[in-house]
Steps between C-alpha positions, in 0.01 A plus 500: 500500500421394853133455419592295186720273699226440757252426221736249338558346843126460551451349154788258565352398837154436335657299217700293746186425711308413182780263389512332838124448505507362142785264587312380811180447298702302244631273769160456661339404172719192479624424847745215556322195632677271747489124529641371833606135530541381853652154488766249586782330305264411215451871423853603599642259247718298731823388326437720200556856377228739608418547132410132482241505781137498385422854619774633260358287222154640572646846472624410146152379415349824615735695272430268205131553555545877491415539866796718567352702791523198733799413718558183691653506851642155586493473879580128486745370761659151518365318801213743532217401731158649565618651831811641327281640228308695764821643638635592152173651375488854654779663295327385184181675593655846504422513133163429335437141402255438205540125468623276781621150433539287819722194469579361846431208717689201368792549740252513787364172392842339475557605862159365612354844598132455598259554217311760703819701547584488131150608410492783759836638393399505132173666587677761708732578216207545263318713757795736540556537125128583457499745789759713325368430149119457500482458127784244473443187294624191682639188337574190712760251376371159611740240621480121584704267698650194328246224551735275702251479778127509437409652827279790608790744524585450131141552390437792737822681389402490133152622588627814682555685170163438343329587824696829529433594135121452552504691829691795364354530151850414371602312191668162541791347315382144574855354534805719433721191426252348254703325232827553693476318828647154485653544149883456523539685165346817649661494839846549645692203631328539844164422317337770706589826319408559139788558257484774241272304275273421799482862589372579149220252567420660835479835313251355260292363788492851655453686175181308410340641811686838509451627141121557508535674843780725373291599204201579726717705729650683200143580383392615847253216548398397850528146624207269446389237750660158480241238420 
């Protein structure tokens, strides 16, 4: 009887180990992919429900496209700056990041932060994300200042994003607010922050760039050089 109990115990232990290995293999065969959005009020959905912000709408688009093994972490913060983004970044790097969307800088520009400082902060953010996630795909959400002064600062600010995209083999959303900026029907009364309809347009602007990258990541394809 004692020997039989020991044998059954051994068999149970082997079966448990086999089940655990099989379960782990199943998880590894389709691991959850993470999209991290580091942004400001445009991503946080200022004045709206979190479900109305463009990262949440992009999540819905992922589900509708059958890309159910992706999750979106919205690290947008109202009033966010590039320096603040650097401070907020470390906790988000404790988990793997497969796709990184960087949407910061406009609040710096409104405050007149030097162009070199904005560029350096954004580059440092990208460097730190890549250091922890060498295979990460980077998307940069481009921004522009309202053209109320046609000076060098306005031009240089808009150029930051294209330059960073080229330097970092990243993909550029040319202008996140394309089709929304300046349109009263798509903005809240402050005419700065998109309303719910405007956020849907922002989601479309991002999705056009994000969708092919998501599909490549899902298929395990490496990034190609930006031309």
